[in-house]
N, C-alpha and C positions, 0 to 999 in steps of 0.2 A: 500378621502373627495369629490372628483369630482363625484364619483359614488353615493354618498349619496345625493348630490345636484341635479345632472342630471343623474339618473340611466341609465346605458347602456342597450340597448335592441337590440335584433337581428333585422336586417333590413328586414328579410323575414317573421318572425312569431311573433316577439315581446318577445321572450324568454329573461329573465333577465340575466344580467352580461356577455353578449357576444355580439359582433358586428354582428357576422354571425355564426349561430349554425351549427353543423354537419348535421342535418336533412335538412336544407335549402341548405347547401353546396352540398348535394347529389342531390338536385333538379337541381342545375346548372352544375352537372357533364356532360361533353360531351362524349357520347358513341362513340365507334369506327365507327359507321355508320352515325354519325352526323357531321356537320349540314345537314338538309334536304332541298331539293328543294321545294319551295313554289310558288304559283301562285297568286299574288295580282291582284285585279280587273284591274289595269292599268299596262300594260306590258312594262317594261323599255327596252326590247329588248336584255337583257343579263340575265344569270341565277341569280335568287334571292334565297339565302340560309339563313335559319334561325336556330338559336340554340334551339328554342322551342316556345311554345305558350306564348302569353302575358297574363299570369295567375299565380295564386299562389305566391310562394316566388319570382319568377322571376319578376313578375309585381310589387310586393311590393318593391323590391330592386330598380328597375328603378325609380319608383315614389318617393321613399325616397331620392334617390340621386338627382333627378332633382328638386323636389319641397320642400324638407325638409332639404337640406344642408348636407345630410349624405355622405360626401366625402370619408369616410372609406369604402364605398361600391364599390368604383372604383376598388379596388383590387380583390374581388371575380369575378366581372363582367369581368375585364380584363383577369383574369386567364382563364375564360371560353372562351372568344374570342380567346386567344392565342392557346388554345387546338383545337378550331375549325379550325383556320388558319393552324395549324400543320397538321390536317387531310387533308385539302384541298391541301396542298403542297405535302403530301404523295400520294394522289390520282392523282396528276398532273393537278388538276383543276386550281391551281395557281402555278406560278413559280417565281423564283427570278432572277434578281432584280425586285422589285415590289413597286409601290407607293400606299400608303394607304391614301385615302382621306375621312375624316369624312364628313357626311352629314351636311348641313348648319343649323344653329340655329339662331333665332332672337337675335339681339344685346341686346335688353332689357332683354331677358330671360337669356342670358349669363352673363350680369352684375349682375342680381339678384342672380344667382347661383354661383357667384365668378369665372366665367370662363365656358368654354364649357365642360360638362362632357363626351360627346362622344369623343372629342379630347383627353381628359385625358385617357380614356379607351383604345383608339386606340394606344396611345404612349406606355403605359405600356405593352400592348399585343405585339406590334411590336418589342419591345426591346428584346423579347425572341426568335426572329427569325432573323438571319443574312440576310441581303439583302432586308429588308423591311424599307421603309422610309415614315414617316407620313408627309403629306403636307396638312395643313388646307387651301385649295385653294378656297373653295366655300363660298360665302356670300349671305345672303338674303337682298334684297333691302328694304329700309325703308317702313314702313306702311304695311308690310306683316302681316296678321292676324295670331293668334294662330289657328292651325288646329283642336284643340280639339272640338268635337261636330259638325264639319262640315260634310256634306254629301260628297260622292265620287265626285260628279260633282262640288260642292262648293270648295272642296280641290284642284281640278284640276285648277279651275278658280283663286283661291287664290294664287297658287304657279306658275302658268304659266307665264313665262317671268320675274320672280322676283328673279331668282338665277343667280349670275354672278361669273366670275372668278376673284379672287383678286391676284392670283399667278399662273403663267404658270406651266403646268405639261406636262410630256412627258413619252413615254413608256407605258407598261401595268399598269393599274390602277384598284384597287378594292375599291369600295365605301362601307364605314362602317356606319351603322345607329343603333340607339337603338331599334326602333320599326318600322316595316313596316305594315301599315294599309291598305290603298287603293293602295299604290304604287305611289301616285302623286309626292311626294318629290323625290323618287328614280328615277322616269321617267324623271323629269325635270333636276335633277342633272346629270344623265347619258347623256342626250342630250347636256348639256353645256360642260361636260368634253370631249365628243367625238368630239368637234370642234378642239381639239388639241392633244388628246391621245386616246389610245385604252382601253376601259373599259371592263374588262373580267368578272366581277361579282359584285353583291351586297351581302354583308354579314350583317345580322341583329341579334342583341341580342335576338329579339323576333318578332313574327308576330301575328297580331290580326285577 
């Protein structure tokens, strides 16, 4: 009956009667040589690794999760992140024990979305790897603007000095984000985290 009233559609391509179709699942598959090193315009001073381009099914899934309440899409995105972290652990880029810190989001956006989707994704992904602890320790100060549509310089001005620590962290840390665009949020987040911990990498679900 629910499918008749609110027909289920794939979050990546809109195919009917499924939340996430096999074709879109293939688009999120993490290959043995992924994630790849990327170079955002602003350099956070640590390796930035991305699971893929912010395009196609990957982009649609992230937008549907963040803007349209498709919480069911946390699971395929978390599975992809878990696979990427597994590769990084095998390569020795990451090691355990390790703290996983989600990039900060605006409080108003988190309330609208029923919570922070990046934190949900990080927790599900980390649960598949012993020795990983998710610590949502970063907060955005009030009146920080949404970065969508801002230029690289405007993003840097908007975020500069507006990220703070709400919980102390220690030991090696990896920052997890949904999309790295200019690198402004990653750069400021790494700067703040490095006041008390060693940040070893930034891992993003996608890069623009």
